[in-house]
C-alpha positions as CSV (number, residue, x, y, z in Angstrom):
1,P,3.0,14.1,23.0
2,C,0.1,16.2,24.4
3,L,2.5,18.7,26.0
4,I,4.5,19.1,22.9
5,L,1.4,19.6,20.9
6,A,0.2,22.2,23.4
7,F,3.5,24.2,22.8
8,Y,3.1,23.7,19.1
9,Y,-0.4,25.0,18.9
10,L,0.4,28.0,21.2
11,S,3.3,28.9,18.8
12,K,0.7,28.8,15.9
13,H,-1.7,31.0,17.9
14,A,-4.3,28.2,18.1
15,Y,-5.1,28.8,21.8
16,F,-8.1,26.5,21.9
17,W,-6.0,23.5,20.8
18,G,-3.2,24.6,23.1
19,G,-5.7,24.4,26.0
20,V,-7.1,21.0,24.8
21,F,-3.6,19.4,24.6
22,L,-2.5,20.9,27.9
23,A,-5.6,19.5,29.5
24,G,-4.8,16.1,27.9
25,A,-1.3,16.3,29.2
26,C,-2.5,17.1,32.7
27,L,-5.0,14.3,32.7
28,I,-2.4,11.8,31.6
29,K,0.5,12.7,33.9
30,F,0.8,14.9,36.9
31,L,3.8,17.0,35.9
32,P,2.1,19.3,33.3
33,V,-0.2,20.5,36.1
34,L,2.9,22.4,37.4
35,L,2.9,24.3,34.1
36,I,-0.7,25.6,34.2
37,P,0.2,29.0,35.7
38,F,2.9,29.5,33.1
39,F,0.5,28.7,30.3
40,L,-2.1,31.1,31.8
41,L,0.4,33.9,32.0
42,F,1.5,33.3,28.4
43,V,-2.1,33.4,27.2
44,V,-3.2,36.3,29.3
45,R,-0.5,38.5,27.8
46,K,-1.9,37.9,24.3
47,N,-5.4,39.2,24.7
48,A,-8.8,38.4,26.2
49,K,-10.0,36.4,23.2
50,S,-7.0,34.1,23.3
51,L,-7.6,33.6,27.1
52,R,-11.3,32.6,26.4
53,Q,-10.2,30.2,23.7
54,F,-7.5,28.6,25.8
55,L,-9.8,28.2,28.9
56,L,-12.6,26.8,26.7
57,G,-10.3,24.2,25.3
58,F,-8.7,23.4,28.7
59,G,-11.9,23.5,30.7
60,G,-13.9,21.6,28.0
61,I,-11.6,18.6,28.0
62,T,-11.3,18.6,31.8
63,A,-15.1,18.8,32.2
64,S,-15.7,16.2,29.6
65,V,-13.4,13.7,31.2
66,S,-15.0,14.4,34.6
67,I,-18.5,13.8,33.2
68,F,-17.5,10.6,31.4
69,S,-15.7,9.3,34.4
70,W,-19.1,9.1,36.1
71,G,-18.3,11.7,38.7
72,I,-15.6,9.6,40.4
73,D,-13.2,12.6,40.2
74,I,-15.1,15.7,39.5
75,F,-12.1,18.0,39.3
76,P,-9.2,15.7,38.2
77,V,-6.6,18.5,37.7
78,A,-7.4,20.2,41.0
79,S,-7.3,16.9,42.9
80,R,-3.9,16.2,41.4
81,I,-2.6,19.5,42.7
82,I,-4.0,18.8,46.2
83,T,-2.5,15.3,46.2
84,A,0.9,16.6,45.2
85,L,0.9,19.2,48.0
86,T,-0.4,17.0,50.7
87,Q,0.9,13.5,50.1
88,D,4.1,12.7,51.9
89,P,6.2,10.1,50.1
90,Y,8.9,8.6,52.1
91,F,11.1,7.4,49.3
92,A,12.5,9.1,46.2
93,A,13.0,6.5,43.5
94,A,15.2,8.7,41.3
95,P,18.8,9.5,42.0
96,N,18.1,13.1,43.1
97,I,18.9,15.1,46.2
98,P,16.1,13.5,48.4
99,W,17.1,10.1,47.3
100,I,20.7,10.7,48.4
101,W,19.3,12.0,51.7
102,T,17.2,8.9,52.1
103,M,20.3,6.7,51.5
104,L,22.3,8.6,54.1
105,F,19.7,8.6,56.8
106,S,17.8,5.4,56.3
107,P,17.1,3.2,59.3
108,L,20.3,1.4,60.1
109,H,18.7,-2.0,60.6
110,I,17.3,-2.2,57.1
111,P,19.8,-2.9,54.3
112,L,19.8,-0.7,51.3
113,S,17.6,-2.8,49.1
114,D,14.0,-3.4,48.1
115,D,13.3,-4.1,51.7
116,L,14.1,-0.5,52.5
117,L,11.8,0.7,49.8
118,L,9.0,-1.4,51.3
119,Y,9.8,-0.3,54.8
120,L,9.7,3.4,53.9
121,T,6.5,3.2,51.7
122,E,4.6,1.5,54.6
123,G,5.0,4.8,56.5
124,N,8.0,3.9,58.6
125,T,10.6,6.6,58.7
126,T,13.0,8.3,61.0
127,P,12.3,11.8,62.4
128,I,15.2,13.3,60.4
129,L,13.8,11.8,57.1
130,A,10.3,13.1,57.8
131,F,11.6,16.5,58.6
132,M,13.9,16.7,55.6
133,Y,11.2,15.6,53.2
134,R,9.1,18.5,54.3
135,V,12.1,20.8,53.9
136,F,12.7,19.5,50.4
137,K,9.0,20.2,49.6
138,L,9.4,23.8,50.9
139,I,12.6,24.2,48.9
140,F,10.8,23.0,45.7
141,L,7.8,25.3,46.3
142,G,10.2,28.2,46.8
143,Y,12.1,27.4,43.7
144,Y,8.8,27.0,41.8
145,G,7.6,30.3,43.0
146,W,10.9,31.9,42.0
147,V,10.8,30.5,38.5
148,L,7.1,31.7,38.2
149,Y,8.0,35.1,39.5
150,R,10.9,35.4,37.0
151,Y,8.8,34.3,34.1
152,A,6.0,36.8,35.1
153,R,8.4,39.6,35.5
154,T,10.0,39.4,32.1
155,K,7.4,41.1,30.1
156,D,9.3,41.2,26.8
157,T,10.1,37.5,26.5
158,A,7.2,36.1,28.5
159,S,4.9,36.3,25.5
160,S,7.1,34.1,23.4
161,V,6.8,30.3,23.3
162,R,10.5,30.0,23.7
163,A,10.4,31.7,27.1
164,L,7.5,29.5,28.1
165,L,9.4,26.4,27.0
166,V,12.5,27.5,28.9
167,A,10.5,28.2,32.1
168,S,8.9,24.8,31.7
169,V,12.2,23.0,31.5
170,Y,13.4,24.9,34.6
171,V,10.3,23.7,36.5
172,Y,10.7,20.1,35.3
173,L,14.4,19.9,36.2
174,G,13.7,21.5,39.6
175,Y,10.9,19.0,40.3
176,F,13.1,16.1,39.3
177,F,16.2,17.1,41.3
178,I,14.5,18.7,44.4
179,A,11.0,17.3,45.0
180,T,10.4,14.2,47.1
181,G,8.8,11.0,45.8
182,V,10.1,11.5,42.3
183,H,10.6,8.5,40.1
184,E,13.2,8.4,37.3
185,N,10.4,8.1,34.8
186,H,9.4,11.6,35.6
187,L,12.3,13.0,33.7
188,M,10.5,13.3,30.4
189,I,8.7,16.0,28.4
């Protein structure tokens, strides 16, 4: 609901509330963090006042949550980005490309069951799986960069909420089908 409200308030030119609800979405779930550069590009193209309002809403909520969490996680959004880029999940729990790869190249002595999931999440893997998970990460990062580039390059439509929504759907679908460690619950808006 927070992400939908962020899109709604941006369409109504209420940039402060758009930032508040995007921050809420990022603090609840990881996936909206991927959309921050798209939202920033959208708001930057409006004017300096809209950018200040958006950053005030986004930063205010993020800082408030950090303060009220007793400093356990000072920068929750930044830490989620770092975690996503550095963690190395060994099992994709959604039927996507890395999941198929896992099933094809899983250790032969473990049957395809919950035991395989436990085996892989404990850090056991084969060299081919470890290598391919890094390749899938790079493919997703390249895809993400391409979508961001295309969105930034289209000056006429990039200022519309529709173009922002379409780019967001491309990022979500790319994440779901290409990224490693994705769970089927991640296919949501």
